[in-house]
C-alpha distance (Angstrom), angle and dihedral (degrees) to the residues before:
residue distance angle dihedral
M1 . . .
Y2 3.76 . .
W3 3.82 136.4 .
L4 3.78 110.1 -138.0
T5 3.79 120.8 -163.5
A6 3.79 117.1 -171.3
I7 3.79 125.0 -174.8
V8 3.82 111.2 -160.4
R9 3.78 140.0 165.0
P10 3.83 112.5 -83.5
F11 3.77 95.0 -121.6
K12 3.81 90.6 54.4
L13 3.83 94.5 56.3
N14 3.81 94.9 91.7
D15 3.82 91.6 49.4
V16 3.82 91.6 49.5
Y17 3.80 92.5 45.1
D18 3.82 93.9 48.8
Q19 3.83 91.9 50.0
L20 3.81 92.6 46.8
V21 3.83 91.0 51.8
E22 3.80 89.4 49.4
E23 3.81 87.9 53.9
G24 3.80 89.7 53.1
I25 3.84 96.8 -104.1
G26 3.77 108.1 134.3
G27 3.81 105.3 152.2
M28 3.77 115.2 80.7
T29 3.78 142.1 128.3
V30 3.81 118.9 -131.3
T31 3.80 122.5 -164.9
E32 3.80 131.7 -179.7
V33 3.79 107.5 -126.0
K34 3.79 139.1 168.4
G35 3.75 125.5 -140.9
L36 3.76 147.7 135.9
G37 3.73 133.2 -122.8
S38 3.78 136.9 163.6
Q39 3.81 92.1 -40.4
R40 3.85 90.9 64.4
A41 3.79 116.0 -179.6
N42 3.76 99.6 -4.6
T43 3.76 116.7 143.8
E44 3.79 114.6 -101.2
V45 3.79 129.3 179.2
Y46 3.80 117.6 -130.7
R47 3.83 123.0 174.6
G48 3.77 90.3 -15.9
N49 3.83 94.3 -52.9
S50 3.80 123.9 111.1
Y51 3.79 116.2 -133.1
S52 3.80 123.3 -165.6
H53 3.78 102.5 161.8
D54 3.82 125.5 108.1
F55 3.81 96.7 -93.5
I56 3.75 116.9 63.5
P57 3.84 123.9 -164.3
K58 3.81 114.0 -107.1
M59 3.79 137.4 164.6
K60 3.81 121.5 -120.5
I61 3.79 115.9 -151.7
E62 3.80 118.0 -167.8
I63 3.79 121.6 -167.9
A64 3.83 134.8 172.5
V65 3.81 108.3 -144.2
S66 3.78 137.3 175.8
E67 3.81 119.5 -114.5
D68 3.82 89.8 -108.8
A69 3.83 92.7 57.4
L70 3.85 98.0 39.6
E71 3.80 100.4 93.4
R72 3.81 92.1 41.0
V73 3.79 91.8 53.0
I74 3.80 93.3 46.2
D75 3.84 90.9 50.4
T76 3.80 90.9 47.9
I77 3.81 92.4 52.5
V78 3.78 94.2 44.9
N79 3.78 93.8 48.5
S80 3.81 95.0 46.1
A81 3.82 97.8 41.4
K82 3.78 100.4 43.6
T83 3.80 120.7 110.1
G84 3.81 96.0 160.4
K85 3.82 92.7 -120.1
P86 3.82 129.9 107.2
G87 3.77 111.1 -85.2
D88 3.82 98.5 43.3
G89 3.79 88.8 130.8
K90 3.78 143.5 -122.0
I91 3.79 139.5 -89.0
F92 3.80 121.5 -145.1
V93 3.80 123.1 -168.3
S94 3.81 126.0 -160.9
K95 3.77 132.2 176.4
I96 3.79 115.5 -112.1
Q97 3.80 113.0 -141.9
Q98 3.79 95.8 -165.9
A99 3.78 139.4 -8.9
Y100 3.79 128.6 -161.2
R101 3.77 132.2 -166.5
I102 3.81 104.6 -145.3
R103 3.80 97.7 -156.0
T104 3.85 96.8 53.6
N105 3.79 104.0 18.6
E106 3.82 89.6 -122.6
I107 3.78 114.3 160.1
D108 3.84 135.0 -144.1
L109 3.84 116.4 -27.0
D110 3.83 92.0 6.5
A111 3.81 87.9 56.6
I112 3.79 94.6 56.5
């Protein structure tokens, strides 16, 4: 099992979400975040407003996936979030040692 964290442009969230649902991935956590990367203080438009300060609005998507689905999910996010310009985002992958579903006491893959 793996914990996948993707940082994407806010206006690409719906595209990423729709493609993940098509791939059968339904469980995810989405958080509005701000950050900066290699693009630094470039101006970006978000919800009709122009931002030129150091921290740029982004969306963080977190998903627990099985090893079998990992590459497929990464490819789906890359293909649906890419604009080809700096600031498209990043994907980080970590190994999950154990997962628990609190309600049913299920463990590992059954929990996700």
